[in-house]
C-alpha positions in Angstrom: 151.4 23.9 74.8 149.6 26.5 72.7 150.7 30.1 72.6 148.0 32.8 72.8 147.9 36.6 72.2 146.8 37.2 75.9 148.0 35.9 79.2 146.9 35.9 82.9 146.8 39.4 84.3 146.3 41.2 81.0 143.5 43.8 80.6 141.2 42.7 77.8 138.0 43.6 75.9 135.5 41.2 74.6 135.0 41.9 70.9 132.4 39.3 70.0 129.6 37.2 71.4 127.0 37.9 74.2 129.5 39.7 76.4 130.7 42.1 73.6 132.1 45.4 74.9 132.7 44.2 78.5 136.3 44.5 79.9 138.4 43.2 82.7 141.5 41.4 83.8 142.3 37.9 82.8 142.2 35.7 86.0 143.0 32.2 84.3 143.7 30.9 80.8 142.5 27.3 80.0 144.8 26.3 77.1 143.2 22.9 76.6 139.8 24.5 75.9 141.3 27.8 74.4 139.2 29.7 76.8 139.8 32.3 79.6 138.2 33.6 82.7 137.8 37.4 82.9 137.0 39.3 86.0 133.4 40.3 86.2 132.5 38.9 82.6 130.4 35.9 81.9 129.1 35.5 85.4 127.5 32.2 86.2 125.7 30.7 89.3 127.0 27.5 90.9 125.0 25.5 93.5 127.2 24.3 96.3 126.2 21.2 98.5 125.9 21.4 102.3 129.4 21.4 103.9 131.1 22.8 107.0 131.7 26.1 105.3 128.2 26.3 104.0 125.7 24.9 106.4 122.7 25.2 104.2 124.5 25.0 100.9 124.8 28.1 98.7 124.3 29.6 95.3 127.7 31.2 94.5 128.2 33.6 91.4 131.6 33.4 89.7 133.2 33.9 86.3 132.5 31.6 83.4 134.8 31.3 80.5 135.1 33.2 77.1 136.8 31.9 74.0 140.3 33.4 73.3 139.3 34.4 69.9 136.7 36.7 71.3 139.3 38.8 73.3 141.5 41.7 72.5 144.1 43.4 74.6 142.5 46.6 75.9 145.5 48.9 74.7 145.0 47.5 71.1 141.3 48.0 71.3 141.6 51.6 72.4 144.4 52.2 69.7 142.0 50.9 67.1 139.0 52.9 68.3 141.3 56.2 68.3 142.2 55.5 64.5 138.6 55.5 63.3 137.4 58.8 61.9 134.7 60.7 63.8 132.2 60.3 60.8 132.6 56.6 60.7 131.5 56.2 64.5 128.0 58.0 63.8 
């Protein structure tokens, strides 16, 4: 099994990709694909067939996955942001 710099329950920030800047808690890590599901990030819509729970079927919105390499622990991200001089931010 691979070892990653983040684990389930960690607060993370997306540092690259289309969801850059968003943050949330890791709900699940998928080691085989090197991806993670983050609460409220990369939302996708899934279509559900008719069933006893959903009489007419449904469109459910849930979290997609983000590659592990695009994530950074929130504490480390804030520490890095605090280090930068004020002139460099502008």
